[in-house]
C-alpha positions in Angstrom: -44.7 3.5 -29.7 -44.5 6.3 -27.1 -41.3 8.0 -26.6 -40.5 9.3 -23.0 -38.2 12.3 -22.6 -35.6 11.5 -19.9 -34.4 14.9 -18.7 -31.0 14.2 -16.9 -28.0 15.8 -15.2 -24.7 14.8 -15.1 -25.3 15.1 -11.3 -27.3 11.8 -11.1 -24.2 9.9 -11.9 -22.7 10.6 -8.6 -22.1 7.5 -6.7 -24.0 8.2 -3.3 -26.9 9.5 -5.5 -27.8 5.8 -5.8 -27.6 4.9 -2.0 -30.4 2.5 -1.0 -31.6 2.0 2.6 -31.8 -1.6 3.9 -35.5 -3.2 3.1 -37.1 -6.0 4.6 -34.5 -9.0 3.8 -35.1 -12.1 1.9 -34.3 -15.6 3.3 -31.5 -16.1 1.0 -30.7 -19.3 -0.6 -29.3 -20.1 -4.1 -32.4 -19.4 -6.5 -30.6 -21.1 -9.4 -33.0 -24.0 -10.8 -36.0 -22.8 -8.9 -39.3 -21.4 -10.3 -41.3 -18.7 -9.3 -44.9 -17.2 -10.0 -44.4 -14.3 -12.4 -47.3 -11.7 -12.7 -47.2 -8.1 -13.9 -49.6 -5.1 -12.6 -51.1 -3.1 -14.8 -52.2 1.0 -13.9 -54.5 2.7 -16.1 -54.2 6.6 -15.1 -55.5 7.2 -11.7 -57.5 3.7 -11.4 -56.3 0.8 -9.0 -53.5 -1.6 -10.5 -54.6 -4.5 -12.0 -52.8 -7.9 -11.7 -52.1 -10.3 -14.4 -50.6 -13.9 -13.6 -47.9 -15.0 -16.3 -47.7 -18.4 -14.7 -44.8 -20.3 -13.2 -41.0 -19.1 -14.5 -37.6 -20.4 -14.1 -35.2 -18.3 -12.2 -32.9 -16.8 -14.8 -35.2 -17.4 -18.0 -36.6 -14.3 -19.8 -40.3 -13.3 -20.1 -40.9 -11.0 -23.2 -44.3 -8.7 -22.3 -46.2 -6.5 -25.1 -47.5 -4.0 -22.2 -49.1 -2.0 -25.5 -51.3 -5.1 -25.8 -52.2 -5.0 -22.2 -53.6 -1.5 -22.3 -57.5 -0.7 -21.8 -59.6 1.4 -24.3 -58.7 5.1 -23.9 -55.1 4.4 -22.4 -51.7 4.4 -24.0 -48.7 2.6 -22.4 -46.3 5.1 -21.1 -43.4 3.7 -18.6 -42.4 0.4 -16.8 -41.6 0.4 -13.0 -39.5 -2.5 -11.9 -38.8 -3.2 -8.1 -40.3 0.6 -7.3 -37.9 2.0 -9.9 -39.0 4.0 -13.1 -37.4 2.1 -16.1 -38.7 4.8 -18.8 -35.8 3.4 -21.3 -37.7 0.2 -21.8 -39.8 -0.4 -24.8 -43.2 -1.5 -24.4 -42.5 -5.0 -25.9 -39.6 -6.0 -23.6 -37.8 -9.1 -22.4 -37.5 -9.4 -18.7 -35.1 -11.7 -16.5 -37.2 -13.8 -13.7 -35.8 -13.5 -10.4 -37.1 -14.2 -7.2 -38.0 -10.8 -6.1 -39.0 -9.4 -9.7 -42.0 -6.9 -9.5 -43.1 -5.4 -13.1 -45.5 -2.8 -13.2 -46.9 -1.4 -16.6 -48.1 2.4 -16.4 -50.7 3.8 -18.7 -51.8 7.7 -19.5 -55.2 8.4 -20.4 -55.3 9.3 -24.4 -54.9 13.0 -24.8 -52.4 13.4 -21.9 -48.8 13.8 -21.5 -47.2 12.3 -18.1 -44.8 13.9 -16.1 -43.0 11.7 -13.6 -40.8 13.1 -10.5 -38.1 10.7 -9.5 -35.5 10.7 -6.9 -32.1 10.2 -8.1 -32.4 6.4 -7.2 -35.5 6.0 -9.6 -37.5 5.9 -6.4 -41.1 7.5 -7.8 -41.7 10.6 -6.1 -44.8 11.9 -8.0 -46.7 11.2 -11.4 -49.1 13.5 -13.2 -51.4 13.4 -16.0 -51.7 16.4 -17.6 -53.2 18.4 -20.7 -50.5 18.7 -23.3 -49.0 22.2 -23.0 -50.2 22.8 -19.2 -47.6 23.1 -16.4 -47.0 20.0 -13.8 -46.6 20.4 -10.0 -43.6 19.5 -8.6 -43.4 17.7 -5.2 -41.8 18.9 -2.3 -38.2 18.1 -2.2 -38.0 18.8 1.7 -36.2 16.1 3.4 -34.6 14.4 0.6 -31.2 13.7 1.5 -28.2 11.3 0.4 -25.0 10.9 2.5 -22.6 14.0 1.8 -25.1 15.3 -0.6 -27.9 18.1 -1.0 -30.4 19.1 -3.1 -29.7 21.7 -5.3 -31.0 25.1 -3.9 -31.0 26.6 -7.4 -32.0 23.8 -9.7 -33.7 21.4 -7.9 -34.9 19.0 -10.8 -33.5 18.0 -13.9 -35.4 20.0 -16.0 -38.5 22.3 -17.0 -41.9 21.2 -16.0 -43.8 24.1 -17.5 -45.6 23.9 -21.0 -45.1 20.3 -21.1 -45.8 18.9 -24.6 -44.4 15.3 -24.3 -44.1 12.4 -21.7 -41.5 13.6 -19.3 -39.3 11.9 -16.2 -37.5 14.7 -14.3 -34.7 13.7 -11.8 -34.0 15.5 -8.4 -30.8 17.0 -8.5 -28.1 16.6 -5.7 -24.8 18.2 -5.3 -21.8 18.2 -2.9 -22.7 19.3 0.3 -19.3 21.1 1.5 -16.0 21.7 -0.6 -13.4 19.4 1.1 -11.2 17.6 -0.9 -9.5 13.9 -0.2 -5.9 12.8 -1.0 -5.0 9.5 -2.7 -1.8 7.9 -2.7 -1.0 5.2 -5.1 1.8 2.4 -4.6 3.3 0.5 -7.5 1.1 2.9 -9.8 -0.2 6.4 -11.1 -3.6 8.5 -10.6 -5.0 10.6 -13.1 -5.0 13.3 -10.1 -3.6 13.8 -6.5 -6.5 15.0 -4.7 -10.3 14.9 -5.5 -13.9 16.0 -4.3 -16.5 13.8 -2.8 -18.1 11.3 -5.1 -15.1 12.3 -8.0 -14.2 9.4 -9.8 -10.2 8.5 -9.7 -8.6 6.2 -12.2 -5.2 4.6 -11.5 -2.8 2.7 -13.5 -0.7 -0.2 -12.4 3.1 0.3 -13.1 5.1 -1.9 -10.8 7.4 -4.7 -11.8 6.4 -8.4 -11.7 3.2 -10.3 -12.6 0.5 -7.7 -11.6 -2.6 -9.4 -9.4 -4.8 -7.0 -8.3 -5.5 -3.8 -6.5 -5.5 -3.4 -2.4 -7.4 -0.8 -0.5 -8.3 -0.9 3.3 -7.0 -4.5 3.5 -9.7 -5.4 0.7 -8.9 -6.7 -3.2 -11.1 -4.1 -5.0 -10.2 -5.1 -8.5 -8.6 -7.4 -11.0 -8.1 -4.8 -13.5 -4.5 -3.2 -14.0 -6.4 0.4 -14.6 -9.4 0.8 -12.3 -11.6 3.3 -11.5 -13.7 3.9 -8.3 -15.4 6.6 -6.6 -13.6 8.8 -4.0 -15.5 9.2 -0.5 -12.5 9.6 1.7 -8.8 9.7 1.8 -7.2 6.5 0.5 -4.4 4.7 0.0 -4.4 2.1 -2.7 -1.4 -0.6 -3.9 -0.9 -2.2 -7.0 0.0 -5.8 -5.9 2.3 -7.9 -7.7 3.3 -11.5 -7.6 5.7 -14.1 -8.9 4.3 -16.4 -11.5 0.8 -15.9 -12.3 -1.9 -17.6 -9.9 -5.5 -16.8 -9.0 -8.0 -15.4 -11.2 -7.4 -13.5 -14.1 -8.2 -9.8 -14.6 -11.0 -11.2 -17.4 -12.5 -13.1 -14.5 -16.0 -12.5 -12.8 -15.2 -10.5 -10.0 -17.0 -8.2 -7.1 -15.5 -6.2 -4.3 -17.0 -4.7 -1.2 -15.7 -1.6 0.8 -15.4 -1.5 4.6 -18.1 0.4 6.0 -18.3 4.1 5.8 -20.4 6.2 8.5 -21.6 8.9 6.2 -25.6 8.3 7.2 -26.6 8.8 11.1 -27.6 5.1 12.3 -26.5 3.5 9.2 -23.1 1.8 7.8 -22.9 2.3 4.0 -21.3 -0.1 1.9 -19.7 0.1 -1.8 -19.9 -2.9 -4.0 -18.2 -3.2 -7.4 -18.4 -5.6 -9.9 -16.5 -6.6 -13.2 -18.2 -8.6 -16.0 -16.2 -9.8 -18.8 -17.4 -10.2 -22.2 -20.0 -12.8 -22.9 -21.7 -12.3 -19.2 -24.8 -10.6 -18.2 -26.1 -9.6 -14.9 -29.0 -11.2 -13.6 -29.2 -10.2 -9.8 -26.4 -8.4 -7.3 -26.3 -6.9 -3.8 -25.5 -8.1 -0.2 -25.7 -11.0 1.8 -25.7 -10.9 6.0 -25.2 -13.7 8.6 -24.2 -14.6 11.9 -21.9 -16.9 10.2 -18.0 -15.7 9.9 -16.0 -16.4 7.1 -16.8 -16.9 3.5 -20.9 -17.3 3.4 -23.0 -18.2 0.4 -26.3 -17.7 -0.5 -26.6 -21.5 0.3 -25.2 -20.8 4.2 -28.0 -21.5 6.4 -30.0 -18.5 8.0 -28.1 -16.0 5.3 -30.0 -12.8 4.1 -30.1 -11.5 0.9 -30.3 -7.3 0.4 -30.6 -7.0 -3.2 -29.6 -4.1 -5.1 -31.2 -2.2 -8.0 -29.0 0.3 -9.4 -25.3 0.9 -10.1 -23.1 3.6 -11.4 -22.6 2.7 -15.3 -19.2 4.6 -15.4 -17.6 2.3 -12.7 -19.8 -0.7 -11.7 -20.3 0.4 -8.5 -23.7 0.2 -6.2 -24.5 1.5 -2.7 -26.0 0.0 0.2 -26.9 1.8 3.6 -27.5 -1.0 6.6 -29.3 -0.3 9.7 -26.7 -0.2 12.4 -29.0 -1.7 15.0 -29.8 -4.8 12.6 -26.5 -5.4 11.0 -23.4 -3.8 12.9 -22.2 -7.4 14.1 -23.2 -9.3 11.0 -20.8 -10.8 8.5 -21.4 -8.9 4.9 -20.6 -10.1 1.6 -21.4 -8.8 -1.8 -22.8 -11.3 -4.3 -23.9 -11.5 -7.7 -25.4 -14.0 -10.2 -24.4 -14.0 -13.5 -25.4 -16.1 -16.9 -23.1 -16.7 -19.9 -26.6 -17.7 -22.0 -25.9 -21.4 -21.3 -24.8 -21.5 -17.3 -25.6 -19.5 -14.1 -22.8 -18.3 -11.7 -22.5 -17.3 -8.3 -19.7 -14.9 -7.4 -18.8 -13.4 -4.2 -16.5 -10.8 -2.7 -13.4 -11.7 -1.2 -13.2 -12.4 2.7 -9.8 -11.7 3.9 -9.7 -13.6 7.1 -6.5 -11.4 7.9 -4.3 -14.4 8.6 -0.5 -13.5 8.5 2.8 -14.8 9.1 3.8 -14.1 12.6 7.0 -15.6 13.2 10.3 -16.5 11.0 13.1 -18.4 12.2 16.4 -18.8 10.1 18.4 -20.4 12.9 21.7 -22.9 13.0 21.5 -26.1 11.0 18.2 -27.2 10.2 16.4 -25.1 12.9 13.9 -23.3 10.3 10.3 -22.6 11.3 7.5 -20.4 9.9 4.2 -19.6 12.3 0.8 -18.6 10.6 -1.3 -16.3 13.3 -5.3 -16.4 13.4 -6.5 -12.9 14.7 -10.2 -13.9 14.7 -12.6 -15.3 17.1 -13.4 -18.0 15.2 -11.4 -20.9 13.8 -10.1 -20.7 10.0 -10.0 -23.8 7.6 -6.9 -23.8 5.6 -8.2 -26.0 2.9 -7.9 -22.9 0.0 -4.8 -21.4 1.5 -1.3 -22.0 0.6 2.3 -21.0 1.6 4.8 -20.7 -0.9 8.7 -20.6 -0.9 10.5 -18.5 -3.5 14.1 -19.4 -3.6 17.1 -17.0 -4.7 15.0 -14.4 -6.5 12.8 -17.0 -8.2 9.6 -15.9 -9.5 8.1 -19.5 -9.2 7.1 -21.1 -5.7 7.7 -24.3 -4.4 5.2 -26.8 -3.0 2.9 -25.7 -0.1 2.4 -27.6 2.8 -0.7 -29.7 2.6 -3.2 -28.0 4.5 -6.2 -30.2 3.7 -8.6 -30.5 6.8 -6.2 -28.0 8.7 -7.6 -25.7 11.1 -6.0 -22.6 13.0 -8.3 -21.9 15.9 -9.1 -18.2 17.2 -6.0 -16.3 18.4 -4.0 -19.5 18.0 -0.9 -20.4 15.6 0.0 -23.1 13.1 3.7 -23.7 13.3 5.6 -25.1 10.1 9.1 -26.6 10.8 11.6 -28.3 9.1 12.0 -31.7 10.2 15.5 -31.6 11.1 14.9 -29.0 13.5 16.1 -29.7 17.3 13.2 -30.8 19.9 12.5 -27.2 21.0 11.1 -26.4 17.7 9.4 -29.7 16.7 7.6 -30.0 20.2 5.7 -26.8 19.5 5.2 -27.5 15.6 2.2 -28.5 13.9 3.2 -29.6 10.4 6.8 -30.3 8.7 7.4 -29.1 5.4 9.9 -28.4 3.2 8.8 -24.8 2.8 11.1 -24.3 5.6 14.1 -25.1 3.3 15.2 -21.4 3.0 18.0 -19.1 3.7 17.9 -15.2 4.6 17.7 -14.4 1.1 14.6 -16.4 0.0 10.9 -14.9 0.0 7.8 -16.4 1.4 4.2 -15.6 0.6 0.7 -16.7 2.0 -2.1 -17.2 -0.4 -5.7 -17.7 -0.3 -7.7 -18.5 -3.3 -5.0 -18.1 -5.5 -4.4 -14.3 -4.1 -1.3 -13.2 -2.5 -2.2 -12.1 1.1 1.0 -11.9 3.2 4.6 -11.4 2.0 8.0 -12.1 3.4 10.9 -10.8 1.5 10.4 -9.8 -2.0 9.4 -12.5 -4.7 11.7 -12.2 -7.9 14.7 -10.3 -5.7 17.5 -12.0 -4.8 19.2 -9.3 -2.4 22.5 -11.3 -1.8 22.4 -13.0 1.5 19.6 -11.3 3.5 17.1 -8.3 3.6 17.9 -5.8 6.2 15.8 -5.5 9.3 16.8 -2.6 11.5 20.3 -3.2 12.5 19.6 -6.9 11.8 18.7 -9.1 8.9 16.7 -12.0 7.8 19.7 -14.2 7.6 20.4 -15.9 11.3 17.8 -14.3 13.3 14.4 -14.7 14.5 12.0 -12.4 13.4 8.7 -11.6 15.2 5.8 -10.0 13.6 5.3 -6.5 16.0 2.4 -6.5 18.4 0.9 -3.4 16.2 0.4 -5.7 13.3 -2.9 -7.2 13.1 -3.5 -8.0 9.4 -1.4 -9.3 6.6 0.6 -7.2 4.0 1.2 -8.3 0.5 4.2 -5.9 0.2 7.2 -6.7 2.4 7.7 -3.9 4.7 10.7 -4.7 7.3 9.2 -2.1 9.6 6.5 -4.8 10.9 9.2 -6.9 12.5 11.1 -7.2 15.2 14.5 -9.0 15.0 16.2 -11.5 17.7 19.4 -13.4 18.0 19.7 -16.5 16.0 18.0 -19.6 17.3 15.7 -17.6 19.8 12.6 -19.9 20.3 10.9 -18.4 23.0 8.1 -17.1 21.0 7.3 -20.3 18.9 3.7 -21.7 19.4 2.1 -18.0 20.5 1.3 -14.9 19.0 -1.3 -13.2 21.2 0.7 -10.7 23.1 -1.0 -9.7 26.4 -1.5 -6.3 28.2 2.3 -5.1 29.7 2.1 -4.9 33.7 4.6 -2.3 33.7 6.3 0.2 31.1 9.4 2.3 31.4 10.1 5.6 29.7 13.7 6.5 29.0 14.9 9.9 27.6 16.6 13.1 28.7 15.4 14.6 32.0 15.9 18.3 30.6 15.0 20.4 27.3 15.8 24.1 26.6 12.7 26.5 25.8 12.1 26.2 22.2 14.1 23.1 21.8 13.0 19.1 21.6 13.9 16.0 23.1 12.2 12.3 22.2 11.1 10.2 25.0 11.2 6.3 24.6 9.1 3.5 26.1 10.5 0.0 26.4 7.8 -3.1 27.2 8.3 -6.2 28.6 8.5 -9.3 26.2 5.5 -10.3 23.9 3.1 -7.5 25.0 1.0 -5.1 23.5 3.3 -1.6 22.4 1.8 1.7 22.1 1.1 4.4 24.6 -0.4 7.7 24.8 1.1 10.6 26.0 0.4 13.6 28.3 1.8 16.6 29.9 1.2 17.8 33.4 1.7 21.4 32.0 1.3 22.4 28.5 2.3 25.7 29.2 5.6 24.8 30.6 6.1 21.6 27.9 3.9 19.9 25.3 4.5 16.1 24.0 3.2 14.8 20.9 1.9 11.3 20.2 5.5 10.1 19.7 6.9 11.3 22.6 8.9 14.0 21.4 8.9 16.9 24.2 9.1 20.7 23.0 10.0 23.3 25.6 7.4 26.2 26.1 8.4 28.0 29.1 11.3 27.5 32.2 9.7 25.0 35.2 8.9 21.8 35.5 6.5 18.7 34.3 5.6 15.4 34.3 5.6 13.6 31.1 3.1 10.5 31.4 3.2 7.4 29.0 -0.4 5.4 29.3 -0.7 1.8 27.7 -4.3 0.9 27.7 -5.5 -2.8 27.3 -8.9 -4.1 25.6 -10.4 -4.7 28.8 -9.5 -1.1 29.6 -6.8 -2.0 32.3 -4.3 0.3 32.1 -0.6 0.9 33.3 1.5 4.1 33.1 5.1 5.7 33.7 6.0 9.0 34.5 9.1 11.0 33.5 10.2 14.5 35.2 11.7 17.1 32.5 13.0 20.3 33.6 12.6 23.1 30.9 15.4 25.4 31.2 16.6 29.0 29.9 17.7 28.5 26.4 21.3 28.7 25.9 22.3 30.0 22.3 25.5 30.3 20.1 26.8 32.3 17.4 28.5 31.0 14.0 30.9 33.2 12.2 31.5 32.7 8.4 34.9 34.3 7.5 36.3 34.6 3.9 39.4 36.2 3.1 40.1 37.7 6.4 36.5 39.5 6.2 33.1 38.3 8.1 30.8 36.9 5.2 27.7 36.2 7.3 27.0 35.5 10.9 24.2 33.3 12.4 22.8 34.0 15.7 20.3 32.4 18.4 21.4 28.9 17.4 20.0 26.8 20.2 22.7 24.4 21.9 22.3 21.0 20.3 20.6 22.3 17.5 22.4 22.5 13.8 22.4 25.0 11.4 22.5 25.4 7.3 25.4 26.8 5.1 24.6 30.5 3.9 23.1 30.3 0.8 24.6 31.4 -1.6 28.0 30.7 -0.8 30.6 33.4 -1.2 32.3 34.0 -4.6 36.0 35.1 -5.6 37.5 35.9 -8.8 39.4 33.3 -10.3 38.8 30.6 -7.5 36.0 28.0 -6.7 34.6 28.1 -3.3 35.6 24.7 -1.6 33.3 24.5 1.5 33.5 25.7 5.1 36.1 24.5 7.5 36.9 25.0 11.0 40.8 25.8 10.5 41.8 28.9 8.0 45.6 27.7 7.8 45.7 24.0 6.6 42.1 23.5 5.5 42.1 19.9 6.8 38.5 19.9 8.8 35.8 20.6 6.5 32.5 21.3 8.7 29.6 18.5 8.9 26.5 20.8 9.3 24.8 17.6 10.8 27.1 18.7 13.7 25.2 19.9 17.3 26.3 23.4 18.0 27.3 23.6 21.4 29.6 26.6 21.5 30.4 29.7 19.7 32.0 28.8 16.3 34.2 30.5 13.5 34.1 28.9 9.7 36.3 29.8 7.1 35.8 29.6 3.4 38.2 27.6 1.5 39.1 28.7 -1.6 40.5 26.4 -4.5 42.1 28.3 -7.5 40.5 27.5 -10.6 42.3 24.6 -12.5 43.7 23.0 -9.5 43.5 19.5 -8.7 41.6 18.6 -5.5 40.4 15.3 -3.4 36.8 15.0 -4.8 35.9 11.7 -3.3 37.6 8.9 -0.7 36.3 6.0 1.0 37.5 3.4 3.2 34.2 1.3 2.8 33.6 1.2 6.7 30.2 0.7 8.5 30.2 4.6 9.2 30.5 5.6 5.8 27.2 3.4 4.9 28.5 0.1 3.7 27.5 -3.0 5.3 28.7 -6.7 4.9 27.7 -9.6 3.0 28.9 -13.0 2.5 27.5 -13.7 -1.2 30.3 -13.1 -3.7 28.8 -15.1 -6.8 26.2 -12.5 -7.7 25.6 -12.8 -11.3 24.0 -9.4 -11.6 25.1 -6.1 -10.3 24.1 -5.5 -6.5 24.6 -1.9 -5.0 26.5 -0.9 -1.5 27.2 1.9 0.6 25.3 5.2 1.2 22.7 6.8 -1.1 24.6 9.1 -3.7 27.8 7.6 -2.9 26.8 3.7 -3.8 29.1 1.1 -5.6 28.1 -1.4 -7.7 29.6 -5.2 -7.6 29.4 -8.2 -9.6 31.1 -11.1 -8.2 31.8 -9.2 -5.3 31.0 -7.5 -2.1 32.1 -5.5 0.7 33.8 -8.1 3.1 35.3 -8.3 6.5 37.5 -11.1 5.2 41.3 -10.0 5.2 40.5 -6.5 5.3 43.4 -4.1 3.7 42.7 -1.3 6.3 40.1 -1.2 8.6 37.2 -3.6 9.4 36.0 -3.8 5.7 37.8 -3.7 2.3 35.7 -4.5 -1.1 36.5 -8.0 -2.6 35.8 -9.9 -5.7 36.1 -13.7 -5.9 37.1 -15.6 -9.6 35.8 -19.3 -9.9 36.8 -21.9 -12.4 33.3 -23.1 -12.7 33.0 -19.6 -14.3 35.7 -18.5 -16.0 34.6 -16.0 -18.0 33.0 -13.9 -15.0 35.7 -11.6 -14.2 34.0 -9.7 -11.1 34.6 -5.8 -10.9 33.7 -3.0 -8.4 32.8 0.3 -10.1 31.2 3.6 -9.0 27.5 3.9 -9.1 27.9 7.9 -9.0 30.4 10.1 -11.3 32.8 12.6 -10.6 33.9 15.3 -13.1 36.9 16.2 -14.7 38.9 13.1 -13.1 42.6 13.6 -13.3 43.8 10.5 -11.1 42.5 7.6 -8.8 44.9 6.5 -5.9 43.8 3.2 -4.3 45.4 0.4 -2.4 45.1 -3.3 -3.5 46.1 -6.9 -3.0 45.1 -10.5 -4.0 45.4 -14.3 -3.8 47.1 -16.4 -6.3 47.6 -14.7 -9.5 44.7 -12.0 -9.7 45.8 -8.6 -11.0 43.3 -5.5 -11.3 42.4 -4.0 -14.4 41.3 0.0 -13.6 39.3 1.7 -16.5 36.8 4.4 -16.6 33.4 5.5 -18.6 32.0 9.1 -19.7 29.0 7.5 -21.3 27.1 6.2 -18.2 29.0 2.7 -18.4 28.1 1.7 -22.1 31.8 1.4 -22.9 34.9 1.5 -20.6 38.2 2.8 -22.0 41.7 3.8 -20.9 42.2 0.3 -19.2 45.6 -0.1 -17.4 46.5 -3.7 -15.4 48.4 -3.4 -12.1 50.3 -6.3 -10.8 49.2 -7.2 -7.7 50.6 -9.4 -4.5 49.2 -10.5 -1.3 50.5 -7.4 0.2 48.6 -4.5 0.1 50.2 -1.7 -2.3 49.2 1.9 -3.0 48.7 2.5 -6.8 47.7 5.6 -8.8 45.7 5.6 -11.9 46.3 8.6 -14.2 43.7 10.0 -16.5 42.8 13.2 -18.0 38.9 12.5 -18.3 36.6 15.3 -19.0 32.7 15.2 -18.2 31.1 12.9 -15.6 33.2 9.9 -15.2 32.6 6.4 -13.7 35.6 4.4 -12.5 35.8 0.4 -12.6 38.2 -2.1 -11.3 38.1 -5.5 -12.7 39.8 -9.2 -11.8 42.5 -9.6 -14.5 45.1 -12.5 -14.8 47.8 -13.8 -17.2 47.9 -17.2 -15.4 44.9 -18.8 -14.4 44.4 -18.4 -10.6 43.0 -21.1 -8.5 39.4 -21.0 -7.9 37.9 -18.7 -5.4 40.8 -16.4 -5.9 40.2 -12.9 -4.5 40.8 -9.3 -5.5 40.9 -6.9 -2.4 40.3 -3.0 -2.5 40.3 -0.3 -0.2 41.5 3.4 0.6 40.3 4.6 -2.7 40.7 8.5 -3.6 39.3 10.4 -6.7 40.9 13.4 -7.8 39.5 15.8 -10.0 39.7 19.6 -11.4 36.3 21.5 -10.2 34.2 23.3 -12.8 
């Protein structure tokens, strides 16, 4: 057997080096079970090729060819060319899988010569030469050879030497990146092996979220079912590991093929990247793209579909590339396909088609007034037979029953309204299907699936939020939520920023989700700004109209405006700021807003320490903020206690988020080492970052309050029920049905070297409160002391002397069994310590 030397360079494995331009497409139909005439062309040196007919063969069967036995006298077999690609690694006696467009050519060299073949990186033949052993071959010109984003190397255009050749050799064109630009990769619910990548570099991501991993999601496409996934980076990307509840849909060991959105990296062409995964026991028969004027889930059996078969793929990632001519394919539906065999049967697998259906409205009204709306944004109707909508109640990871969507379609730009049969007529009259999937409350999750893949998630599967998920200043409880007009596709990850919330029992939007262009808009905001300062303008829109504007300034030398409506004063004068809303039909409406840019007014902040000036900040624009000097002052025997607006009582510590509107003097507060000070206090009010809820029997800890100062509750919550002080108190309940569940409230933050805790408390029935502390992060609680309570709020002091980082806990206690539903109230909590 003749061995052909294959001279490679690592550059050959660049994905885009495998790009193929669209060729004459084949009329597609499923080839499984059909027969084809099979022949082989043999070419002896420079002689004309000879065709040998091998008869009719069944698709997917194998044909063994011994090319050596077909050699003419004086010639020796050197290589196969299959479908125009040199396959120098194939032995002379080889088995070929029969496909509808298999083209096998056997090449032979004259005895006494060596073959030198010059190939493009995708194995297209450029030149084949038969020379005397030891002679030099002549390299063909590489002028005009290009790949998207790549150029032929100026220093080493070929993968090896072609002088003094003594054995059969295949050489490849060496490509390199045309530029030095790098691209970012953002990973949600996972990690990547790097943060930036060069063009054509392979990235590997690993899922690390919670729940059941289902797939990787990128550019609106399902791209892999593998928790660890590698792909080639061609531009900036954001990729998300999607998790669902119970396992649904194909597993990671399923046959899988994906297709990217088109890349515009070659003039007049759209470049698609396909990628496949073959589990153990399967072999590839063929793969590529199909194209059709028919939308949706096209297959090889779809009438009029075209097949554009691919020949090569990147073996390290399973990716393949096809560039399709825009003038022919820009308006067609493109889908990836592959045909595989397990040695017995053949399987056709297609890339997932995301038809972008999404949940457009959610109604959690009074009584049984509940509904869900699904929107079809496409220009064609969508059959829902392979869709499902599941309800996940009270943090469950198991979904309930889906409505029966058999035979149900959603027309183009129309909605499907699923309603509770006990709803009022205003809902039922707009409804299409009644279903128990609407038996939800504000703390339940919903998800829309296709073929078992989660597409759109409302709430978070597997999480019980208490009573609701916040949406802006509102929530999923007792509200109507409508997807914003800027949202045009589903999101498998819950995102509260995609929704507008309306009052309970708002029925005005049921039955429609096709926002129209606004007939008017209105700009609101300040009418003046100082040089060097900024002001934010906003736009209001009529109900159910398309949102989004472009901003412009009549004179950017006086004031600029960015895409978010932030105006920056540049020089004194007056400008007109314009917001323009453009509709899909190219019509537009606009509004204008006059802004005067004024001379800047600045102030000085002076910092005093022990009667002397420590620092001074000048030129602070009126209405802006400043930051504390860093480092802070020091004083022997004292601890710096912050900056205050008064130098005698030191009662008013300055908040550096306060806007500066006058000259200001601040004074350093000094605390003598070893002195007890108030380290933390709270009244649990909304202005401190607390919100109320009505769920008390939470069986796991829930967190409330501002970041850094959160409180954890068990069978408890901030509540407006009978507050001790103000509008909110912390509250716990006890139930006779779960007598051992003693509700508690504890700090989820630590305070060092605590000396005492002062608090107000009251209760109903016979409830008392036990206070304790932990210095090991909550693993053990020590120093327990029980305080007897009554229905009258009373102030108590819990004295301790704890060093280290201390957590504080208040827990229900009793000696006489209380009535079920009995409550503990806490408020006005102060924690004192000795600072280090």
